[in-house]
Every structure is written in structure tokens, then in C-alpha cells.
C-alpha positions in Angstrom: -2.5 -20.1 2.5 -6.0 -19.6 0.8 -9.2 -17.8 1.9 -11.4 -19.8 -0.1 -14.2 -21.8 1.9 -15.1 -25.2 1.1 -18.2 -27.1 1.8 -18.2 -28.0 5.8 -16.0 -25.1 6.8 -17.3 -23.0 10.1 -17.4 -19.2 9.3 -17.7 -17.2 12.4 -18.4 -13.1 12.0 -20.9 -10.5 12.8 -23.6 -9.7 10.5 -24.3 -6.0 9.4 -26.4 -4.2 6.7 -24.1 -1.6 4.9 -24.9 0.6 1.6 -28.3 2.0 3.3 -29.7 4.7 1.2 -33.4 4.4 2.5 -34.8 4.7 5.6 -38.2 4.6 6.9 -39.5 5.3 10.6 -42.4 3.2 11.2 -45.3 2.7 14.0 -45.0 -1.1 14.0 -42.8 -3.9 12.9 -44.4 -6.4 10.4 -44.2 -10.1 11.8 -41.2 -10.7 9.1 -37.7 -9.4 10.4 -36.3 -9.3 6.9 -37.2 -10.0 2.9 -34.6 -11.1 0.5 -36.6 -10.9 -2.4 -33.6 -11.7 -5.0 -32.1 -15.3 -4.8 -28.5 -15.1 -3.9 -28.2 -11.6 -3.6 -27.1 -9.4 -0.1 -29.8 -6.8 -0.9 -31.9 -6.9 1.8 -35.4 -5.0 3.5 -35.0 -5.2 7.1 -37.6 -4.3 9.6 -36.0 -3.8 13.6 -35.8 -1.4 16.7 -32.8 1.1 16.9 -31.1 -0.3 20.0 -27.9 2.2 20.1 -26.8 4.9 18.2 -22.9 4.6 17.1 -22.3 7.7 14.8 -24.3 10.1 12.6 -24.4 7.1 10.1 -24.2 4.0 12.1 -27.1 2.1 14.7 -27.4 -1.0 16.2 -30.6 -2.7 15.9 -32.7 -6.0 17.0 -34.1 -7.5 13.9 -36.0 -10.7 14.6 -34.3 -13.9 12.6 -31.0 -12.0 12.1 -30.3 -11.0 15.5 -30.2 -8.5 18.7 -27.0 -6.5 17.8 -27.1 -5.9 14.0 -25.1 -2.9 12.8 -26.8 -0.8 10.2 -24.6 1.7 8.0 -26.3 4.2 6.2 -24.8 6.1 3.2 -25.3 9.5 4.6 -26.1 11.2 8.2 -29.4 9.9 9.8 -31.4 11.5 12.5 -32.9 8.4 14.6 -33.7 7.6 18.4 -33.3 4.6 20.4 -36.5 2.6 20.5 -37.7 3.8 17.2 -39.1 1.2 14.4 -37.2 1.1 11.5 -37.7 -0.2 7.8 -34.1 -0.3 5.9 -33.1 -1.6 2.3 -29.3 -2.2 2.1 -26.9 -5.2 1.5 -26.3 -8.1 4.0 -22.9 -8.5 4.9 -20.7 -10.9 7.2 -17.9 -9.3 8.8 -15.7 -12.2 9.4 -13.5 -12.4 12.6 
């Protein structure tokens, strides 16, 4: 059995942003929830609100047009608080179920 997808296949899973090396705390969030400036690339700049702290390097954020529970995994420990507005640069990934 193969894991290759074909046109029309349904894929389920959870979106997350990984490989995050840059994070800025913002005073307000731009109207756009995220920007993917390189076509067909997982590279993403996203703007969201911290909803939950998972551990020293992982938070759950609400990001407009992506979802209310997007996991963000940082490459190093971070010091964020619930409710903070952030901008991150990373890699958009789908964790398949």
C-alpha cells in the first residue's frame, strides 16, 4: 500500500507552524492572518494571538484564516504569555491523522 495522494483524495490532519526561529510581540495584528510570499513553498509569516502555552518551545495560537488552535513550534525556548499578539516566521506543515 502506498501513501501517495491523487487528485480528489481527502486529507485530514492538523495545521502547525514549525521551524520558527523568529518571533516578535506586536501591539496589534495586521488584517491578514498570514503571508506566503514564495509560491509552492511552506515558508510562512503568520500573525496570531497566543491561546495556550504547551511548553518552553511550543504555543497554541489563533491565526485568522488558518484556525483557532494552530500549534507553533519554536527552535529555541521562548517567553510568551497568553493573550500576546505575535508575528512568527516558519514552515507551514500538516500533521496527518
